[in-house]
mmCIF file of the N, C-alpha and C atoms, coordinates in Angstrom:
data_MODEL
# 
_entry.id   MODEL 
# 
loop_
_atom_site.group_PDB 
_atom_site.id 
_atom_site.type_symbol 
_atom_site.label_atom_id 
_atom_site.label_alt_id 
_atom_site.label_comp_id 
_atom_site.label_asym_id 
_atom_site.label_entity_id 
_atom_site.label_seq_id 
_atom_site.pdbx_PDB_ins_code 
_atom_site.Cartn_x 
_atom_site.Cartn_y 
_atom_site.Cartn_z 
_atom_site.occupancy 
_atom_site.B_iso_or_equiv 
_atom_site.pdbx_formal_charge 
_atom_site.auth_seq_id 
_atom_site.auth_comp_id 
_atom_site.auth_asym_id 
_atom_site.auth_atom_id 
_atom_site.pdbx_PDB_model_num 
ATOM 1   N N  . MET A 1 1  ? -0.295  -22.156 5.599   1.00 0.00 ? 1  MET A N  1 
ATOM 2   C CA . MET A 1 1  ? -0.095  -22.254 4.172   1.00 0.00 ? 1  MET A CA 1 
ATOM 3   C C  . MET A 1 1  ? -0.476  -20.929 3.522   1.00 0.00 ? 1  MET A C  1 
ATOM 4   N N  . ALA A 1 2  ? 0.471   -20.339 2.807   1.00 0.00 ? 2  ALA A N  1 
ATOM 5   C CA . ALA A 1 2  ? 0.233   -19.054 2.165   1.00 0.00 ? 2  ALA A CA 1 
ATOM 6   C C  . ALA A 1 2  ? -0.257  -19.256 0.740   1.00 0.00 ? 2  ALA A C  1 
ATOM 7   N N  . PHE A 1 3  ? -1.171  -18.421 0.311   1.00 0.00 ? 3  PHE A N  1 
ATOM 8   C CA . PHE A 1 3  ? -1.694  -18.489 -1.047  1.00 0.00 ? 3  PHE A CA 1 
ATOM 9   C C  . PHE A 1 3  ? -0.931  -17.563 -1.978  1.00 0.00 ? 3  PHE A C  1 
ATOM 10  N N  . TYR A 1 4  ? 0.014   -16.824 -1.452  1.00 0.00 ? 4  TYR A N  1 
ATOM 11  C CA . TYR A 1 4  ? 0.808   -15.898 -2.238  1.00 0.00 ? 4  TYR A CA 1 
ATOM 12  C C  . TYR A 1 4  ? 2.224   -15.887 -1.684  1.00 0.00 ? 4  TYR A C  1 
ATOM 13  N N  . ARG A 1 5  ? 3.146   -15.389 -2.496  1.00 0.00 ? 5  ARG A N  1 
ATOM 14  C CA . ARG A 1 5  ? 4.524   -15.241 -2.068  1.00 0.00 ? 5  ARG A CA 1 
ATOM 15  C C  . ARG A 1 5  ? 4.793   -13.756 -1.895  1.00 0.00 ? 5  ARG A C  1 
ATOM 16  N N  . LYS A 1 6  ? 5.342   -13.361 -0.763  1.00 0.00 ? 6  LYS A N  1 
ATOM 17  C CA . LYS A 1 6  ? 5.623   -11.952 -0.526  1.00 0.00 ? 6  LYS A CA 1 
ATOM 18  C C  . LYS A 1 6  ? 6.590   -11.445 -1.583  1.00 0.00 ? 6  LYS A C  1 
ATOM 19  N N  . ASN A 1 7  ? 6.282   -10.281 -2.130  1.00 0.00 ? 7  ASN A N  1 
ATOM 20  C CA . ASN A 1 7  ? 7.144   -9.746  -3.169  1.00 0.00 ? 7  ASN A CA 1 
ATOM 21  C C  . ASN A 1 7  ? 7.688   -8.363  -2.844  1.00 0.00 ? 7  ASN A C  1 
ATOM 22  N N  . ILE A 1 8  ? 7.479   -7.871  -1.633  1.00 0.00 ? 8  ILE A N  1 
ATOM 23  C CA . ILE A 1 8  ? 8.096   -6.616  -1.225  1.00 0.00 ? 8  ILE A CA 1 
ATOM 24  C C  . ILE A 1 8  ? 8.778   -6.833  0.118   1.00 0.00 ? 8  ILE A C  1 
ATOM 25  N N  . GLY A 1 9  ? 9.904   -6.193  0.282   1.00 0.00 ? 9  GLY A N  1 
ATOM 26  C CA . GLY A 1 9  ? 10.713  -6.364  1.485   1.00 0.00 ? 9  GLY A CA 1 
ATOM 27  C C  . GLY A 1 9  ? 10.279  -5.480  2.640   1.00 0.00 ? 9  GLY A C  1 
ATOM 28  N N  . GLY A 1 10 ? 11.014  -5.571  3.730   1.00 0.00 ? 10 GLY A N  1 
ATOM 29  C CA . GLY A 1 10 ? 10.644  -4.896  4.966   1.00 0.00 ? 10 GLY A CA 1 
ATOM 30  C C  . GLY A 1 10 ? 10.595  -3.384  4.873   1.00 0.00 ? 10 GLY A C  1 
ATOM 31  N N  . LEU A 1 11 ? 11.615  -2.755  4.292   1.00 0.00 ? 11 LEU A N  1 
ATOM 32  C CA . LEU A 1 11 ? 11.627  -1.300  4.168   1.00 0.00 ? 11 LEU A CA 1 
ATOM 33  C C  . LEU A 1 11 ? 10.508  -0.829  3.247   1.00 0.00 ? 11 LEU A C  1 
ATOM 34  N N  . HIS A 1 12 ? 10.331  -1.541  2.155   1.00 0.00 ? 12 HIS A N  1 
ATOM 35  C CA . HIS A 1 12 ? 9.262   -1.215  1.209   1.00 0.00 ? 12 HIS A CA 1 
ATOM 36  C C  . HIS A 1 12 ? 7.891   -1.325  1.893   1.00 0.00 ? 12 HIS A C  1 
ATOM 37  N N  . GLN A 1 13 ? 7.716   -2.344  2.715   1.00 0.00 ? 13 GLN A N  1 
ATOM 38  C CA . GLN A 1 13 ? 6.461   -2.516  3.446   1.00 0.00 ? 13 GLN A CA 1 
ATOM 39  C C  . GLN A 1 13 ? 6.220   -1.348  4.399   1.00 0.00 ? 13 GLN A C  1 
ATOM 40  N N  . ALA A 1 14 ? 7.248   -0.968  5.143   1.00 0.00 ? 14 ALA A N  1 
ATOM 41  C CA . ALA A 1 14 ? 7.100   0.128   6.112   1.00 0.00 ? 14 ALA A CA 1 
ATOM 42  C C  . ALA A 1 14 ? 6.753   1.439   5.423   1.00 0.00 ? 14 ALA A C  1 
ATOM 43  N N  . VAL A 1 15 ? 7.397   1.702   4.288   1.00 0.00 ? 15 VAL A N  1 
ATOM 44  C CA . VAL A 1 15 ? 7.113   2.937   3.547   1.00 0.00 ? 15 VAL A CA 1 
ATOM 45  C C  . VAL A 1 15 ? 5.683   2.922   3.023   1.00 0.00 ? 15 VAL A C  1 
ATOM 46  N N  . ARG A 1 16 ? 5.228   1.786   2.518   1.00 0.00 ? 16 ARG A N  1 
ATOM 47  C CA . ARG A 1 16 ? 3.859   1.688   2.018   1.00 0.00 ? 16 ARG A CA 1 
ATOM 48  C C  . ARG A 1 16 ? 2.831   1.919   3.126   1.00 0.00 ? 16 ARG A C  1 
ATOM 49  N N  . VAL A 1 17 ? 3.063   1.333   4.291   1.00 0.00 ? 17 VAL A N  1 
ATOM 50  C CA . VAL A 1 17 ? 2.122   1.502   5.401   1.00 0.00 ? 17 VAL A CA 1 
ATOM 51  C C  . VAL A 1 17 ? 2.080   2.968   5.831   1.00 0.00 ? 17 VAL A C  1 
ATOM 52  N N  . ALA A 1 18 ? 3.253   3.572   6.018   1.00 0.00 ? 18 ALA A N  1 
ATOM 53  C CA . ALA A 1 18 ? 3.302   4.978   6.457   1.00 0.00 ? 18 ALA A CA 1 
ATOM 54  C C  . ALA A 1 18 ? 2.665   5.908   5.423   1.00 0.00 ? 18 ALA A C  1 
ATOM 55  N N  . PHE A 1 19 ? 2.984   5.707   4.159   1.00 0.00 ? 19 PHE A N  1 
ATOM 56  C CA . PHE A 1 19 ? 2.435   6.564   3.108   1.00 0.00 ? 19 PHE A CA 1 
ATOM 57  C C  . PHE A 1 19 ? 0.927   6.373   2.964   1.00 0.00 ? 19 PHE A C  1 
ATOM 58  N N  . GLY A 1 20 ? 0.467   5.145   3.051   1.00 0.00 ? 20 GLY A N  1 
ATOM 59  C CA . GLY A 1 20 ? -0.961  4.878   2.941   1.00 0.00 ? 20 GLY A CA 1 
ATOM 60  C C  . GLY A 1 20 ? -1.761  5.527   4.056   1.00 0.00 ? 20 GLY A C  1 
ATOM 61  N N  . ILE A 1 21 ? -1.242  5.438   5.280   1.00 0.00 ? 21 ILE A N  1 
ATOM 62  C CA . ILE A 1 21 ? -1.919  6.074   6.416   1.00 0.00 ? 21 ILE A CA 1 
ATOM 63  C C  . ILE A 1 21 ? -1.904  7.586   6.270   1.00 0.00 ? 21 ILE A C  1 
ATOM 64  N N  . ALA A 1 22 ? -0.770  8.138   5.820   1.00 0.00 ? 22 ALA A N  1 
ATOM 65  C CA . ALA A 1 22 ? -0.676  9.591   5.632   1.00 0.00 ? 22 ALA A CA 1 
ATOM 66  C C  . ALA A 1 22 ? -1.658  10.080  4.576   1.00 0.00 ? 22 ALA A C  1 
ATOM 67  N N  . VAL A 1 23 ? -1.807  9.335   3.500   1.00 0.00 ? 23 VAL A N  1 
ATOM 68  C CA . VAL A 1 23 ? -2.751  9.726   2.444   1.00 0.00 ? 23 VAL A CA 1 
ATOM 69  C C  . VAL A 1 23 ? -4.185  9.669   2.962   1.00 0.00 ? 23 VAL A C  1 
ATOM 70  N N  . ALA A 1 24 ? -4.500  8.634   3.723   1.00 0.00 ? 24 ALA A N  1 
ATOM 71  C CA . ALA A 1 24 ? -5.858  8.517   4.259   1.00 0.00 ? 24 ALA A CA 1 
ATOM 72  C C  . ALA A 1 24 ? -6.181  9.665   5.208   1.00 0.00 ? 24 ALA A C  1 
ATOM 73  N N  . ILE A 1 25 ? -5.244  10.029  6.052   1.00 0.00 ? 25 ILE A N  1 
ATOM 74  C CA . ILE A 1 25 ? -5.465  11.145  6.983   1.00 0.00 ? 25 ILE A CA 1 
ATOM 75  C C  . ILE A 1 25 ? -5.579  12.461  6.219   1.00 0.00 ? 25 ILE A C  1 
ATOM 76  N N  . ALA A 1 26 ? -4.664  12.667  5.257   1.00 0.00 ? 26 ALA A N  1 
ATOM 77  C CA . ALA A 1 26 ? -4.689  13.905  4.471   1.00 0.00 ? 26 ALA A CA 1 
ATOM 78  C C  . ALA A 1 26 ? -5.982  14.039  3.677   1.00 0.00 ? 26 ALA A C  1 
ATOM 79  N N  . ALA A 1 27 ? -6.545  12.941  3.249   1.00 0.00 ? 27 ALA A N  1 
ATOM 80  C CA . ALA A 1 27 ? -7.793  12.990  2.491   1.00 0.00 ? 27 ALA A CA 1 
ATOM 81  C C  . ALA A 1 27 ? -8.902  13.612  3.319   1.00 0.00 ? 27 ALA A C  1 
ATOM 82  N N  . PHE A 1 28 ? -9.009  13.216  4.581   1.00 0.00 ? 28 PHE A N  1 
ATOM 83  C CA . PHE A 1 28 ? -10.079 13.760  5.416   1.00 0.00 ? 28 PHE A CA 1 
ATOM 84  C C  . PHE A 1 28 ? -9.785  15.177  5.889   1.00 0.00 ? 28 PHE A C  1 
ATOM 85  N N  . VAL A 1 29 ? -8.501  15.547  5.929   1.00 0.00 ? 29 VAL A N  1 
ATOM 86  C CA . VAL A 1 29 ? -8.156  16.906  6.347   1.00 0.00 ? 29 VAL A CA 1 
ATOM 87  C C  . VAL A 1 29 ? -8.379  17.898  5.208   1.00 0.00 ? 29 VAL A C  1 
ATOM 88  N N  . HIS A 1 30 ? -8.027  17.511  3.992   1.00 0.00 ? 30 HIS A N  1 
ATOM 89  C CA . HIS A 1 30 ? -8.039  18.458  2.882   1.00 0.00 ? 30 HIS A CA 1 
ATOM 90  C C  . HIS A 1 30 ? -9.207  18.298  1.906   1.00 0.00 ? 30 HIS A C  1 
ATOM 91  N N  . LEU A 1 31 ? -9.905  17.202  1.965   1.00 0.00 ? 31 LEU A N  1 
ATOM 92  C CA . LEU A 1 31 ? -11.019 16.981  1.045   1.00 0.00 ? 31 LEU A CA 1 
ATOM 93  C C  . LEU A 1 31 ? -12.316 16.793  1.823   1.00 0.00 ? 31 LEU A C  1 
ATOM 94  N N  . ALA A 1 32 ? -13.405 16.794  1.115   1.00 0.00 ? 32 ALA A N  1 
ATOM 95  C CA . ALA A 1 32 ? -14.699 16.605  1.769   1.00 0.00 ? 32 ALA A CA 1 
ATOM 96  C C  . ALA A 1 32 ? -15.575 15.681  0.927   1.00 0.00 ? 32 ALA A C  1 
ATOM 97  N N  . GLY A 1 33 ? -16.515 15.062  1.587   1.00 0.00 ? 33 GLY A N  1 
ATOM 98  C CA . GLY A 1 33 ? -17.511 14.248  0.897   1.00 0.00 ? 33 GLY A CA 1 
ATOM 99  C C  . GLY A 1 33 ? -16.972 12.962  0.303   1.00 0.00 ? 33 GLY A C  1 
ATOM 100 N N  . VAL A 1 34 ? -17.506 12.630  -0.857  1.00 0.00 ? 34 VAL A N  1 
ATOM 101 C CA . VAL A 1 34 ? -17.178 11.375  -1.515  1.00 0.00 ? 34 VAL A CA 1 
ATOM 102 C C  . VAL A 1 34 ? -15.702 11.337  -1.926  1.00 0.00 ? 34 VAL A C  1 
ATOM 103 N N  . ALA A 1 35 ? -15.156 12.461  -2.342  1.00 0.00 ? 35 ALA A N  1 
ATOM 104 C CA . ALA A 1 35 ? -13.750 12.505  -2.767  1.00 0.00 ? 35 ALA A CA 1 
ATOM 105 C C  . ALA A 1 35 ? -12.827 12.100  -1.623  1.00 0.00 ? 35 ALA A C  1 
ATOM 106 N N  . ALA A 1 36 ? -13.132 12.567  -0.423  1.00 0.00 ? 36 ALA A N  1 
ATOM 107 C CA . ALA A 1 36 ? -12.309 12.213  0.737   1.00 0.00 ? 36 ALA A CA 1 
ATOM 108 C C  . ALA A 1 36 ? -12.346 10.712  0.988   1.00 0.00 ? 36 ALA A C  1 
ATOM 109 N N  . TRP A 1 37 ? -13.525 10.126  0.879   1.00 0.00 ? 37 TRP A N  1 
ATOM 110 C CA . TRP A 1 37 ? -13.646 8.687   1.119   1.00 0.00 ? 37 TRP A CA 1 
ATOM 111 C C  . TRP A 1 37 ? -12.930 7.873   0.044   1.00 0.00 ? 37 TRP A C  1 
ATOM 112 N N  . LEU A 1 38 ? -13.011 8.297   -1.203  1.00 0.00 ? 38 LEU A N  1 
ATOM 113 C CA . LEU A 1 38 ? -12.347 7.566   -2.280  1.00 0.00 ? 38 LEU A CA 1 
ATOM 114 C C  . LEU A 1 38 ? -10.827 7.619   -2.157  1.00 0.00 ? 38 LEU A C  1 
ATOM 115 N N  . VAL A 1 39 ? -10.298 8.795   -1.859  1.00 0.00 ? 39 VAL A N  1 
ATOM 116 C CA . VAL A 1 39 ? -8.847  8.919   -1.690  1.00 0.00 ? 39 VAL A CA 1 
ATOM 117 C C  . VAL A 1 39 ? -8.391  8.161   -0.451  1.00 0.00 ? 39 VAL A C  1 
ATOM 118 N N  . ALA A 1 40 ? -9.174  8.222   0.622   1.00 0.00 ? 40 ALA A N  1 
ATOM 119 C CA . ALA A 1 40 ? -8.826  7.491   1.842   1.00 0.00 ? 40 ALA A CA 1 
ATOM 120 C C  . ALA A 1 40 ? -8.845  5.980   1.606   1.00 0.00 ? 40 ALA A C  1 
ATOM 121 N N  . LEU A 1 41 ? -9.795  5.495   0.818   1.00 0.00 ? 41 LEU A N  1 
ATOM 122 C CA . LEU A 1 41 ? -9.821  4.069   0.472   1.00 0.00 ? 41 LEU A CA 1 
ATOM 123 C C  . LEU A 1 41 ? -8.590  3.672   -0.334  1.00 0.00 ? 41 LEU A C  1 
ATOM 124 N N  . GLY A 1 42 ? -8.159  4.530   -1.221  1.00 0.00 ? 42 GLY A N  1 
ATOM 125 C CA . GLY A 1 42 ? -6.930  4.267   -1.976  1.00 0.00 ? 42 GLY A CA 1 
ATOM 126 C C  . GLY A 1 42 ? -5.715  4.193   -1.064  1.00 0.00 ? 42 GLY A C  1 
ATOM 127 N N  . GLY A 1 43 ? -5.640  5.117   -0.098  1.00 0.00 ? 43 GLY A N  1 
ATOM 128 C CA . GLY A 1 43 ? -4.541  5.091   0.863   1.00 0.00 ? 43 GLY A CA 1 
ATOM 129 C C  . GLY A 1 43 ? -4.596  3.857   1.744   1.00 0.00 ? 43 GLY A C  1 
ATOM 130 N N  . ALA A 1 44 ? -5.794  3.461   2.135   1.00 0.00 ? 44 ALA A N  1 
ATOM 131 C CA . ALA A 1 44 ? -5.935  2.253   2.957   1.00 0.00 ? 44 ALA A CA 1 
ATOM 132 C C  . ALA A 1 44 ? -5.532  1.009   2.176   1.00 0.00 ? 44 ALA A C  1 
ATOM 133 N N  . GLY A 1 45 ? -5.868  0.960   0.906   1.00 0.00 ? 45 GLY A N  1 
ATOM 134 C CA . GLY A 1 45 ? -5.457  -0.165  0.065   1.00 0.00 ? 45 GLY A CA 1 
ATOM 135 C C  . GLY A 1 45 ? -3.955  -0.228  -0.087  1.00 0.00 ? 45 GLY A C  1 
ATOM 136 N N  . PHE A 1 46 ? -3.323  0.926   -0.232  1.00 0.00 ? 46 PHE A N  1 
ATOM 137 C CA . PHE A 1 46 ? -1.869  0.986   -0.336  1.00 0.00 ? 46 PHE A CA 1 
ATOM 138 C C  . PHE A 1 46 ? -1.224  0.503   0.959   1.00 0.00 ? 46 PHE A C  1 
ATOM 139 N N  . ALA A 1 47 ? -1.774  0.932   2.101   1.00 0.00 ? 47 ALA A N  1 
ATOM 140 C CA . ALA A 1 47 ? -1.251  0.482   3.393   1.00 0.00 ? 47 ALA A CA 1 
ATOM 141 C C  . ALA A 1 47 ? -1.472  -1.018  3.582   1.00 0.00 ? 47 ALA A C  1 
ATOM 142 N N  . LEU A 1 48 ? -2.579  -1.523  3.100   1.00 0.00 ? 48 LEU A N  1 
ATOM 143 C CA . LEU A 1 48 ? -2.865  -2.950  3.225   1.00 0.00 ? 48 LEU A CA 1 
ATOM 144 C C  . LEU A 1 48 ? -1.848  -3.800  2.467   1.00 0.00 ? 48 LEU A C  1 
ATOM 145 N N  . THR A 1 49 ? -1.432  -3.342  1.294   1.00 0.00 ? 49 THR A N  1 
ATOM 146 C CA . THR A 1 49 ? -0.413  -4.091  0.564   1.00 0.00 ? 49 THR A CA 1 
ATOM 147 C C  . THR A 1 49 ? 0.892   -4.128  1.343   1.00 0.00 ? 49 THR A C  1 
ATOM 148 N N  . GLY A 1 50 ? 1.173   -3.068  2.088   1.00 0.00 ? 50 GLY A N  1 
ATOM 149 C CA . GLY A 1 50 ? 2.369   -3.068  2.928   1.00 0.00 ? 50 GLY A CA 1 
ATOM 150 C C  . GLY A 1 50 ? 2.240   -4.009  4.111   1.00 0.00 ? 50 GLY A C  1 
ATOM 151 N N  . LEU A 1 51 ? 1.070   -4.048  4.704   1.00 0.00 ? 51 LEU A N  1 
ATOM 152 C CA . LEU A 1 51 ? 0.857   -4.945  5.846   1.00 0.00 ? 51 LEU A CA 1 
ATOM 153 C C  . LEU A 1 51 ? 0.950   -6.410  5.437   1.00 0.00 ? 51 LEU A C  1 
ATOM 154 N N  . VAL A 1 52 ? 0.411   -6.726  4.283   1.00 0.00 ? 52 VAL A N  1 
ATOM 155 C CA . VAL A 1 52 ? 0.386   -8.110  3.813   1.00 0.00 ? 52 VAL A CA 1 
ATOM 156 C C  . VAL A 1 52 ? 1.732   -8.514  3.218   1.00 0.00 ? 52 VAL A C  1 
ATOM 157 N N  . GLY A 1 53 ? 2.429   -7.569  2.600   1.00 0.00 ? 53 GLY A N  1 
ATOM 158 C CA . GLY A 1 53 ? 3.715   -7.876  1.993   1.00 0.00 ? 53 GLY A CA 1 
ATOM 159 C C  . GLY A 1 53 ? 3.616   -8.320  0.550   1.00 0.00 ? 53 GLY A C  1 
ATOM 160 N N  . TYR A 1 54 ? 2.466   -8.157  -0.054  1.00 0.00 ? 54 TYR A N  1 
ATOM 161 C CA . TYR A 1 54 ? 2.268   -8.559  -1.443  1.00 0.00 ? 54 TYR A CA 1 
ATOM 162 C C  . TYR A 1 54 ? 1.602   -7.420  -2.202  1.00 0.00 ? 54 TYR A C  1 
ATOM 163 N N  . CYS A 1 55 ? 2.189   -7.073  -3.329  1.00 0.00 ? 55 CYS A N  1 
ATOM 164 C CA . CYS A 1 55 ? 1.624   -6.034  -4.180  1.00 0.00 ? 55 CYS A CA 1 
ATOM 165 C C  . CYS A 1 55 ? 1.341   -6.630  -5.557  1.00 0.00 ? 55 CYS A C  1 
ATOM 166 N N  . PRO A 1 56 ? 0.091   -6.688  -5.978  1.00 0.00 ? 56 PRO A N  1 
ATOM 167 C CA . PRO A 1 56 ? -0.238  -7.256  -7.278  1.00 0.00 ? 56 PRO A CA 1 
ATOM 168 C C  . PRO A 1 56 ? 0.411   -6.502  -8.442  1.00 0.00 ? 56 PRO A C  1 
ATOM 169 N N  . MET A 1 57 ? 0.508   -5.188  -8.350  1.00 0.00 ? 57 MET A N  1 
ATOM 170 C CA . MET A 1 57 ? 1.115   -4.412  -9.427  1.00 0.00 ? 57 MET A CA 1 
ATOM 171 C C  . MET A 1 57 ? 2.611   -4.693  -9.529  1.00 0.00 ? 57 MET A C  1 
ATOM 172 N N  . CYS A 1 58 ? 3.285   -4.851  -8.386  1.00 0.00 ? 58 CYS A N  1 
ATOM 173 C CA . CYS A 1 58 ? 4.709   -5.211  -8.409  1.00 0.00 ? 58 CYS A CA 1 
ATOM 174 C C  . CYS A 1 58 ? 4.887   -6.596  -9.015  1.00 0.00 ? 58 CYS A C  1 
ATOM 175 N N  . ALA A 1 59 ? 3.976   -7.501  -8.729  1.00 0.00 ? 59 ALA A N  1 
ATOM 176 C CA . ALA A 1 59 ? 4.050   -8.848  -9.286  1.00 0.00 ? 59 ALA A CA 1 
ATOM 177 C C  . ALA A 1 59 ? 3.884   -8.817  -10.807 1.00 0.00 ? 59 ALA A C  1 
ATOM 178 N N  . MET A 1 60 ? 2.957   -7.997  -11.303 1.00 0.00 ? 60 MET A N  1 
ATOM 179 C CA . MET A 1 60 ? 2.764   -7.899  -12.756 1.00 0.00 ? 60 MET A CA 1 
ATOM 180 C C  . MET A 1 60 ? 3.956   -7.254  -13.437 1.00 0.00 ? 60 MET A C  1 
ATOM 181 N N  . ALA A 1 61 ? 4.615   -6.312  -12.746 1.00 0.00 ? 61 ALA A N  1 
ATOM 182 C CA . ALA A 1 61 ? 5.777   -5.632  -13.315 1.00 0.00 ? 61 ALA A CA 1 
ATOM 183 C C  . ALA A 1 61 ? 7.045   -6.464  -13.180 1.00 0.00 ? 61 ALA A C  1 
ATOM 184 N N  . GLY A 1 62 ? 6.971   -7.560  -12.448 1.00 0.00 ? 62 GLY A N  1 
ATOM 185 C CA . GLY A 1 62 ? 8.136   -8.425  -12.283 1.00 0.00 ? 62 GLY A CA 1 
ATOM 186 C C  . GLY A 1 62 ? 9.090   -7.973  -11.200 1.00 0.00 ? 62 GLY A C  1 
ATOM 187 N N  . ILE A 1 63 ? 8.628   -7.088  -10.341 1.00 0.00 ? 63 ILE A N  1 
ATOM 188 C CA . ILE A 1 63 ? 9.458   -6.615  -9.234  1.00 0.00 ? 63 ILE A CA 1 
ATOM 189 C C  . ILE A 1 63 ? 9.357   -7.619  -8.124  1.00 0.00 ? 63 ILE A C  1 
ATOM 190 N N  . GLY A 1 64 ? 10.474  -8.270  -7.799  1.00 0.00 ? 64 GLY A N  1 
ATOM 191 C CA . GLY A 1 64 ? 10.465  -9.297  -6.766  1.00 0.00 ? 64 GLY A CA 1 
ATOM 192 C C  . GLY A 1 64 ? 10.998  -8.779  -5.457  1.00 0.00 ? 64 GLY A C  1 
ATOM 193 N N  . ARG A 1 65 ? 10.997  -9.622  -4.474  1.00 0.00 ? 65 ARG A N  1 
ATOM 194 C CA . ARG A 1 65 ? 11.448  -9.253  -3.148  1.00 0.00 ? 65 ARG A CA 1 
ATOM 195 C C  . ARG A 1 65 ? 12.923  -8.910  -3.131  1.00 0.00 ? 65 ARG A C  1 
ATOM 196 N N  . GLY A 1 66 ? 13.726  -9.559  -3.933  1.00 0.00 ? 66 GLY A N  1 
ATOM 197 C CA . GLY A 1 66 ? 15.163  -9.311  -3.929  1.00 0.00 ? 66 GLY A CA 1 
ATOM 198 C C  . GLY A 1 66 ? 15.549  -7.948  -4.444  1.00 0.00 ? 66 GLY A C  1 
ATOM 199 N N  . GLY A 1 67 ? 14.769  -7.379  -5.333  1.00 0.00 ? 67 GLY A N  1 
ATOM 200 C CA . GLY A 1 67 ? 15.146  -6.133  -5.970  1.00 0.00 ? 67 GLY A CA 1 
ATOM 201 C C  . GLY A 1 67 ? 14.822  -4.871  -5.204  1.00 0.00 ? 67 GLY A C  1 
ATOM 202 N N  . MET A 1 68 ? 13.754  -4.871  -4.429  1.00 0.00 ? 68 MET A N  1 
ATOM 203 C CA . MET A 1 68 ? 13.342  -3.640  -3.754  1.00 0.00 ? 68 MET A CA 1 
ATOM 204 C C  . MET A 1 68 ? 13.048  -3.910  -2.293  1.00 0.00 ? 68 MET A C  1 
ATOM 205 N N  . SER A 1 69 ? 14.034  -3.986  -1.471  1.00 0.00 ? 69 SER A N  1 
ATOM 206 C CA . SER A 1 69 ? 13.773  -4.215  -0.051  1.00 0.00 ? 69 SER A CA 1 
ATOM 207 C C  . SER A 1 69 ? 14.261  -3.103  0.781   1.00 0.00 ? 69 SER A C  1 
# 
């Protein structure tokens, strides 16, 4: 039983995961200290939305699965 309805499609999910991982890696390569960890956490959160298939911001904007896959 799911507590949410997926609102992003397969291609959108793959792009989010790849971009999130790239941002997290780039954060540790180009930044240092607390800034690197904060940017990496943001990238990890972005990748997590791709893994789960649900984006709260897309849901608030009314972007459904049919429109952006």
